N, C-alpha and C positions, 0 to 999 in steps of 0.2 A: 561551871563552864567545862565543856568537854570538847576536845579537839581544837586545834588551832590551824588556821589556814597556812599555806606554805608560800605566801606572797613574798616577792622580792622587789628590790628597787626603791623601797621607801627609806627615808633617812633614818628611821628608827630601827633598822636591822641590827642585830647583834651577831657577831661572827662566832664561828665555832671556837676560836681562840679565847673569846670572852666567856663562853659558856663551858661549864664542867658537868660531866655526867658521871655519877658515882653509884655503884651498886650498894643497895641498902638491904641485905638479905634478912635482917631482923624484921623488916616491915614488908618483905617480898615486893620490892620495887626498885627501879632505877630513879635516882633523884637528879634533877636538873638545877644547877646552881648558876646564878649570874651574880658575880661579886660574892657578897656574903648572904645573898637571899635565895631561899628555895623557891623556885618559880614554876616547877613542873615535876610530874611524876609519871612513870610508866609502871603500872602494877603487873606483877606476874605471879603465876602459881605453878609449882611442879605438878605435873599431871598425876603423879602417884598419890597426890593428896585430894584429887577430884573424883568423887564417886562416878563410876561408869567408865572410867578410862583405865587402861591396863599397862601404861608405861611404867618402867622401872624408875626408881629415884634418880634424878639428874639426867634422865634420858630425853624427855620432852617437857618443855616449859611453855605454858600458855601465856601469851601477852594479853592481858585482860582489858586494860583501859589506859588511855593517855589523857592527861589533864595538864593544861598550862594556865596559870593565873590570867584572868581576863585582861588585866592591864598590860600583859606581855604578849598578848595575842597578835597575830598578823606579822610576826617578825621572823618566821621560819624556825622558831625554837622547837616546836614539836618534831619537825623533821630532823633536827640535830639530835634530839633525845632518842628518837626511834632508830636513827642510823647508828648511833653509838651503842645502843642496847643490842641491836642485831650483830654488830661487830663483836661485842663482848660475848654474845651467845656462840658465835663461830669460834672464837678463841677457846672457849670452854668445852666445845664439843656438844653443845646443846642443840637439839632440834626444836624449832619454834612452831607453835600452833597460834596463828594470829586471830584471836577472838575479837580484839578491838577493831572497829571499822576504820579508824585512822591508820592503824598499822597495815590493814589490808590495802587501803588506797596508796599508802607510801610504797608498798611492795609492787603495786601495779606500775608505779613510775620509776622504780629503782630495781630492775631485774638482777642487778649484781648481787643482791641479797637473797635471791630465791633458793640458793643452795642450802640455806639453814632451815628451810621449811620442812616439817614432818611430811613424809610421803603418806598420802591417803590411801 
């Protein structure tokens, strides 16, 4: 299952307070936890590790894919995950290249995060 809709208004919504996003650098991803369960990930790669890119280590990070478990879909969790990951990138001074189409759609709806994008 790839990408979760950003619907709201259903009684199954989980708030940002109930969800935790933690960086998991050993696996190059942000983990989304609800309670004690890992329910989603946003995978990333430092561009210095990707052939054909010329970024220095820690300079540009590509957000590769966003996945939320199917049974947690439609609750806005992917948006929480992506928003927290972008905020984390800003705090760290990373520039982000949004490879993931969900991240691209999120950015179109949330221009407050555009400052973290790598200049083309």
